[in-house]
N, C-alpha and C positions, 0 to 999 in steps of 0.2 A: 685544788678546790673545785668541786663540780659547780656547774652553773646553778643547780637547784639549791646548793648550800649557801649561796650568796644572798644578800639582802636585796632582792629584786621586787619591783612593783608586782602585785598579784596578777594584774592583767598580762604582764610580760611572762610571768611564770606559767600562766594558763596557755599562752601562745607557744611557749617552749614545750609544754606537755603535749599539745596538739601535734606539733611538728615531730616530736619523739614517737607519738603513736602512729602517725602516717609512715614514718621511716621503718617502724617495726611491723607494720601490717603486711601480711602475705598478699600476693598479687590478686588471685581470684579463686573462686570455688564454683564448680558447675554442679547443679543438682538435676538428676534425672529420675529421682524417686522421692517420696515423702521423707521428711526427716527434720532434724533440728538444725538451725543455722549455726555455723561455726563462725563466731564473731572475731576470730583471729584474722579473717579476710576482709579486705576493703570492698571488693567487688563480688557480687553473687549473681551468677547466671542461672536462670530458671529455664530448663529445656523441657517443654511439654510435648515433644515429638511423639513419644510412645504412650504417655499416660498423663492424667492430671497430676500436677505437682503441688503439694501443700507443705511449705516450709514454715516451721514454727520457731519460737523463742528468739526473735529479734529483740535484743536488749542491749542498750549501750554499756560498754565497759568503763567509759569515762566521758566526762563532759567535753564536747568538741570533737568526738569521734565522727568520722565521715563514713557514710554507707552508700553504696551504689548497688541497685538491684535492676537487672535487665532481663526481660523475657526474650530469650534467643529464638524460641520456636513456640508458636501458639496454637499448634494443632489441637492441643487440649489446654484448657485454662490453667493458669498457675496462680497460687495464692501465697502471700507472705504475711504471717501473723506475728504480732508482737508477743513477747513474754507476758505473763500475768502482771497486771498493774502498769504496763507500758502502752503508750499510744503513738500513733503516727503524727497526730495533729492536735492532741489534747482531748479527743473524744473517740476517734476511730482506731481500732486495733487490727484491722485486716485490710490488705491491699490485694485487689484482683487484677491480674494482667491478662487481658483477652486478646491482644494483638502482638505480633512479633515486633520487637524493639520498643515496646512500652517499657518505660524506665522511671525509677525514682532515684533522686539524689538527695540524701538527707544528712543532717548534722544533729548530734545529740545536744539538746539544750539543758538537759538534766539527765539523771539516771533513769527517769521514767517517761521521757518524751523525746521523740524525734521531731525535728522541724524539717518539713519537706521544702527543699530549695528549688527543685525542678521536678515537675510531673510531666514527662515527655510521652506523648500519645494520650491515652485516656485511661490511666490506672484508676480504677474505682475504689474508693475508700468506704468501709462499712464497719459495723460493730458486730462481733460474734457473741 
């Protein structure tokens, strides 16, 4: 009998789902050109060494999903945009990384909202 098939407290089931999601997440993806975020990855590295990077479609796959975005090179600004109808903090849907090692650590509180747990450096939030 699987753990999910048992009659468990809903909060415990949610925690098990989060742990399963972290265990299944791929390590990291580095972006060196514009494109859509691949949400199979836990960590997203934005490398603006050659050009401005604009990554779109950050959308939670499940509640409790963790997301880490790091600007590894800020020669050119990097932006991370949420998918349509999704926000970083309830109102803003774009994050701009202007300095190397600027980072966001987020958790999905719903399928339409990321909660920013850590804003390391000075990642600027705005609305597009």
